[in-house]
Phi, psi and omega in degrees: 000141183272161180299136179085350179289136180295152179299142181283152175292159180274099190297328183255030177298134178302137182297136177081004180265124179276314183237133179225126176246133178227116175061033186287123179234141176224121178249142168245098189066234179269000182267117178274116180265317174246133190238041178104071183269126172245122185206133172242135178238114182283159180298139178063029176240161177239127178247128179258129174261122177237162180151165181293162173302134181089002181281344177114003184299306183294323179297320178298316179297320180293326176291320180297323180272007177065023171281339172234142177271126181294146176284324179202162179097180185226138171241130180239136176244115186051040176087347180272132177286099183275356174269356174297129184298345180271359184292150175278100186300317181297321179295321178296314183294335176294339181265358183233123173266141183227136172233125184262174176301307174280143190293329177058031174281149176285118187293337182271004179244146174290170176303316179299314182293323177299315183286326183281347188299308183296313177301328183280312186274317185276312183273347176078021178288147172301151184307313183299319181290320179296319181289326175297317176298318181296319179295321177299318181290320178296323175295321180297327180262013174079025184234028181303321183281354181255010187303324185262010178273147173275157185307324182289353176260004180252147173290168178302318179295322178292322177296318181290325176294323175297319179297323177292317176301318179298320180293334180271354191297329181261019180049063187293152174286329185219137178245126178252129181237120185249093177048054190289350179254358189291334181266003185266148169296147185307324183288347180261349184298317186301319183293325179287318179296323179295322177296316179298322177300317179295317178298318179300317183292341178276359170098006180289143177280127189228138165238122184229129170272127185210151171253004179274089188296316180298321179294316178300320180296322186275331191252324187285148172277329176211159182233137174242124176263114179266134179220116178054042174083008178233155171278104184277334179205144182209137179169195180292146181305318182294332179282315185279325189259342179261317182222069184290139178266334183284128184296321180294322178294318178301317179295317180298312181296323178299317180294314183295314183291326176294320179296321182277353179073027180246000000 
């Protein structure tokens, strides 16, 4: 391929696969965080990433969204190699919605302005059209009456729901959720998880890092257990989370469930 030529499509991409990772490695100096991740995410499915802090879940999501450059391996979105250095990063990110642990809302903007920003600036919609889209999304997440409030006037759950609405604003092909309930007070967790459940039921393709084991069991189509930068176990939720065969996974679940008192 010549310089400046766009990356070629992945001709042998598995049919129906939205996201494909092959041999993905990420090093920070001499520290290997991801050690060869292989993962396929099918269309209209939800994959839950579980594992201890430092296992590589958030780093993998950041690599998928091109916030981190992979050290080795390939990530493909709808067959396109998005790790090719010639890829249009902004164009890729328009196809991926991301919600982080911290809400990352702009404090000087209202909920409406936060949600309308990407359609207006990135997608080039006229302000009126972008704001109409934002109002529809805020209504969808139960915040129609909070459209003109600034983030500091919203509860943590309301801020996170606003962040989810913002992530949906460009109708993403893939939604990445990074421990979206970890910063919430316990009484607010349920409302955010219920919203994610609704989004999941509408058919969006989702990869979510979560410590909510019961939620992963009920909502995800498959679960990946990351341990020290590798996928140590992968399969159906009922297989991995109800009767795990992997000793490391059993130990992890025992710690999490004991901590949560379940």
